[in-house]
C-alpha positions in Angstrom: 0.1 -0.1 0.0 1.5 3.3 -0.8 0.7 5.4 2.0 1.1 8.8 0.9 -1.2 8.3 -1.7 -3.7 6.7 0.5 -3.5 9.6 2.8 -3.9 12.3 -0.2 -7.0 10.6 -2.0 -8.6 10.6 1.4 -7.5 14.3 2.0 -8.9 15.2 -1.5 -12.1 13.6 -0.7 -12.8 16.0 2.3 -11.7 19.1 -0.4 -8.2 19.0 0.9 -5.5 19.1 -1.9 -2.7 20.8 -0.7 -0.8 18.1 1.5 2.9 17.1 2.2 5.0 15.3 4.5 8.4 15.1 5.9 10.3 13.2 8.7 9.7 13.6 12.3 13.0 14.1 13.7 15.1 16.7 15.6 15.6 20.1 13.6 18.9 20.5 14.9 19.4 23.5 12.1 16.7 25.4 13.8 18.6 25.7 17.1 20.6 28.6 16.3 17.9 30.5 14.4 15.8 30.3 17.8 18.7 31.2 20.0 19.4 34.2 18.0 15.9 35.1 18.1 16.0 34.8 22.0 18.8 36.6 22.2 17.5 39.6 20.1 14.3 39.7 22.4 12.1 38.8 19.7 9.9 36.0 21.1 6.6 36.9 22.2 4.3 35.4 25.0 2.5 33.0 21.7 6.0 31.1 21.6 7.4 28.0 23.0 10.6 29.6 25.6 12.0 26.3 25.2 14.2 25.8 22.2 14.4 22.0 22.4 10.9 21.7 22.6 10.5 23.7 19.5 12.7 21.7 17.4 11.7 18.1 18.4 8.3 17.1 17.6 9.0 13.9 19.3 8.1 14.9 22.5 4.7 14.8 21.5 4.7 11.5 20.2 8.3 9.3 20.9 7.6 6.6 18.2 6.5 9.5 15.7 8.0 9.0 12.1 6.0 11.5 10.1 4.7 14.8 9.8 1.9 15.6 7.6 1.5 19.2 6.5 -1.9 20.3 5.1 -2.9 23.8 3.9 -6.4 25.1 4.4 -7.3 27.7 1.9 -9.4 30.6 3.7 -10.0 33.3 0.7 -13.4 33.2 -0.7 -14.7 34.3 -4.0 -16.6 36.7 -1.8 -17.3 41.0 -1.4 -14.5 41.3 1.6 -15.8 45.2 2.6 -13.2 47.1 4.1 -14.0 47.3 7.5 -10.5 46.8 9.7 -10.9 43.0 10.1 -8.1 40.7 8.5 -9.9 38.1 5.8 -8.9 35.4 7.8 -11.3 36.3 10.9 -14.5 36.8 8.5 -15.4 33.0 8.8 -15.9 30.5 11.7 -13.1 30.2 13.8 -10.5 28.2 11.9 -8.8 25.9 15.3 -11.9 24.5 15.5 -12.7 24.1 11.9 -8.9 22.7 11.1 -8.9 20.7 14.1 -12.2 19.0 12.8 -10.7 18.5 9.5 -7.4 16.9 11.0 -9.4 14.2 13.3 -11.0 12.8 10.3 -7.7 12.6 9.0 -6.5 11.1 12.3 -9.2 8.4 12.1 -8.6 7.5 8.9 -4.4 6.8 9.8 -6.2 4.4 12.7 -7.5 2.6 10.1 -4.8 2.2 8.1 -3.3 0.5 11.3 -1.1 3.7 12.3 -1.3 6.4 15.6 -1.6 10.2 14.8 -2.1 12.9 17.0 -3.5 16.2 15.3 -2.2 20.3 15.9 -3.8 23.2 15.1 -1.9 26.5 16.0 -1.6 26.0 19.6 1.7 24.1 19.9 5.5 24.0 19.6 5.9 23.1 15.8 7.4 24.6 13.5 5.0 24.8 11.4 5.9 26.7 8.7 9.1 25.3 8.4 7.3 21.9 8.2 5.2 23.1 5.5 8.3 24.4 3.7 9.8 20.9 4.2 6.7 19.1 2.8 6.2 20.9 -0.3 3.1 22.8 0.8 4.7 25.9 -0.3 7.6 28.1 0.2 8.1 31.1 2.6 8.4 34.5 1.3 9.8 37.8 2.0 6.9 38.1 4.3 7.4 35.5 6.4 4.3 33.4 5.3 3.8 30.2 3.2 2.7 30.7 -0.1 1.4 28.1 -1.8 1.0 27.4 -5.2 -2.5 27.2 -5.7 -3.9 29.5 -3.3 -0.8 31.9 -2.5 -0.5 32.8 1.1 -4.2 32.9 2.3 -3.8 29.5 4.2 -4.1 28.1 7.6 -1.6 25.7 8.4 -2.4 22.2 10.3 0.3 19.1 11.1 -0.5 15.3 11.8 2.4 13.3 13.5 2.1 9.6 12.8 4.0 6.7 13.7 3.5 5.7 9.9 6.8 5.8 7.7 6.1 7.8 4.6 8.6 9.2 2.3 9.7 12.9 1.9 7.6 15.1 -0.3 11.0 17.2 -1.0 14.6 17.0 -0.4 14.6 21.0 0.9 16.6 22.2 3.1 16.9 25.3 5.7 19.7 27.4 4.1 17.7 27.7 1.1 15.3 30.2 2.8 17.3 32.8 3.4 17.7 33.3 -0.2 14.2 34.1 -1.1 14.9 32.8 -4.6 11.1 32.4 -5.5 10.7 36.4 -4.4 13.2 37.5 -6.2 13.9 41.1 -6.1 10.1 42.0 -5.2 9.8 44.0 -2.0 6.4 44.8 -2.1 5.4 43.3 1.3 8.3 45.3 2.8 7.0 48.9 1.4 3.4 47.6 2.4 4.1 46.6 5.7 2.9 49.5 8.2 5.7 48.9 10.9 8.4 47.5 9.1 8.2 44.5 11.0 9.7 42.9 7.8 12.4 44.3 5.9 15.6 43.4 4.4 17.8 43.1 7.8 15.0 41.6 10.3 11.8 40.1 10.7 10.3 41.1 14.0 7.2 39.9 14.8 6.7 41.8 18.1 5.7 45.1 15.9 3.7 43.2 13.4 0.6 45.1 12.8 -1.6 41.6 13.1 0.1 40.7 16.3 -0.4 44.3 17.7 -4.3 44.4 17.3 -4.4 41.5 19.4 -2.0 42.6 22.4 -3.9 43.8 25.7 -1.9 46.7 25.9 -0.7 49.0 23.1 1.1 52.4 22.9 -0.1 55.6 21.1 2.8 55.3 18.6 1.0 52.1 17.4 -2.7 53.0 18.1 -1.8 55.8 15.2 -0.2 53.1 13.0 -3.3 50.8 13.1 -4.7 52.9 10.5 -8.5 51.4 11.0 -7.5 47.9 11.4 -9.9 46.4 14.2 -8.2 42.8 14.2 -5.3 41.8 12.1 -3.3 42.9 8.8 -3.4 41.8 5.5 -1.1 44.6 4.3 1.8 42.0 3.3 -0.9 40.0 1.4 -2.7 42.1 -0.4 -0.1 43.4 -3.1 1.8 39.8 -3.4 2.3 38.9 -6.9 1.8 35.5 -5.4 -1.7 36.0 -4.3 -3.0 37.3 -7.8 -5.0 34.8 -9.9 -5.3 32.4 -7.2 -7.9 29.9 -6.7 -10.8 30.6 -4.0 -11.2 28.2 -1.2 -14.2 25.9 -0.7 -14.2 25.3 2.5 -17.7 26.5 3.2 -17.1 27.4 7.2 -14.5 29.8 6.0 -17.2 31.9 4.1 -17.5 35.5 5.8 -20.3 35.6 8.1 -22.6 38.3 7.0 -21.9 40.6 10.7 -18.4 40.2 9.8 -18.8 41.8 6.7 -20.3 45.0 7.9 -18.6 48.7 9.1 -20.2 49.3 12.2 -17.8 50.6 15.1 -20.7 52.1 17.2 -22.1 48.2 17.3 -18.7 46.5 18.5 -17.9 49.4 20.6 -21.7 49.1 22.5 -21.7 45.2 22.3 -23.0 43.4 25.0 -21.5 40.0 26.2 -24.3 38.0 25.2 -24.1 39.3 21.9 -20.3 39.4 21.6 -20.9 35.4 22.6 -23.2 34.9 19.4 -20.7 36.7 17.1 -17.6 37.3 17.2 -17.0 34.6 20.4 -17.4 32.4 17.3 -14.6 33.7 14.8 -11.3 33.7 14.9 -10.7 36.9 16.6 -13.1 36.4 19.6 -10.6 35.0 21.8 -9.1 38.2 23.1 -12.3 38.9 24.6 -14.5 41.7 23.5 -12.7 45.0 25.2 -9.6 44.3 23.0 -11.9 44.4 19.9 -13.9 47.5 21.5 -10.8 49.1 22.1 -9.4 49.0 18.6 -13.1 49.8 17.2 -12.8 53.1 19.6 -9.4 53.3 17.8 -11.1 53.0 14.4 -13.7 55.5 14.9 -11.8 58.3 16.1 -8.5 58.3 14.2 -9.3 56.9 11.0 -13.1 57.8 10.4 -12.3 60.8 12.4 -15.6 60.9 14.6 -16.0 62.2 18.0 -15.8 59.8 21.0 -16.1 62.0 23.9 -19.4 60.9 24.7 -19.4 57.3 24.4 -20.3 55.2 27.5 -17.8 52.4 28.1 -18.3 51.5 31.4 -14.3 50.2 31.5 -11.5 51.5 33.3 -9.8 49.2 30.8 -11.6 51.3 27.9 -11.4 54.7 29.3 -7.8 54.6 29.7 -7.5 54.4 26.0 -10.6 56.7 25.7 -8.0 59.5 27.1 -5.1 58.1 25.0 -7.1 58.8 21.8 -8.4 62.1 22.7 -4.6 63.1 23.3 -3.8 61.8 20.0 -6.4 63.8 18.3 -5.4 67.2 20.2 
């Protein structure tokens, strides 16, 4: 039995056509990279601090032999109005959606006689590197995985299995730094609002998408948000590799109606019950409603240039930002 063919065929039946395989091993080549990032102080609170855990996926499954990398396209053929929300936030929470698909694949692997464990986002795996090694895509200058069929508008999921499956490619770590596919193009560098990505350095701690998710931000970044409420697509919107690509057929990622309105007043005044029945089921609800309310307040005042002096916020957390925003407007 050709395991890679059988697994890919099963994935195709689920509507997933961008799948690759790489060995489950210690990625020794990443140790220096992660050590340098730690020394530069550019790790953030979402990252695993133990480098050895980051480079050794076998701590999840000691008998793991193969990692399966799968891309989940999320950009639909829909009219995404400009409302401050990144495209990836418009549908259902990708953590839930991706994991539901992965669990079906895990069950299939069990039927083949193997063991498997699924991973979605919240883990120690170097998932973009794994996707690169698996041939799912290449890593662009914007630090994102770029797939041939869907560009960079994809989520990633991984499965570790004890089945021994041949690798999809013979790619190596050192090739990444040359950005061969990107060539001389630097559009993403020019579009990045904070210069988080540039010729010399990639600093995720000042990535605008990350900043919109932080609990605390300073006035410098509030001004640079330029109307963003959650996430940032600047490095993707004009990327040549995103032109003319195919759209997603994963129905769960189709933008929900309420996510395609520009209604900051509704967000600023949203109740707990309304938040739970709307934003909570998307990929931007995990931070809680007050981060969204804060960012909507900033959008209203600094991007739409509207008065926020009479906003009733009923939150000491938001009141401090209201004062900061009003000072920025002076």
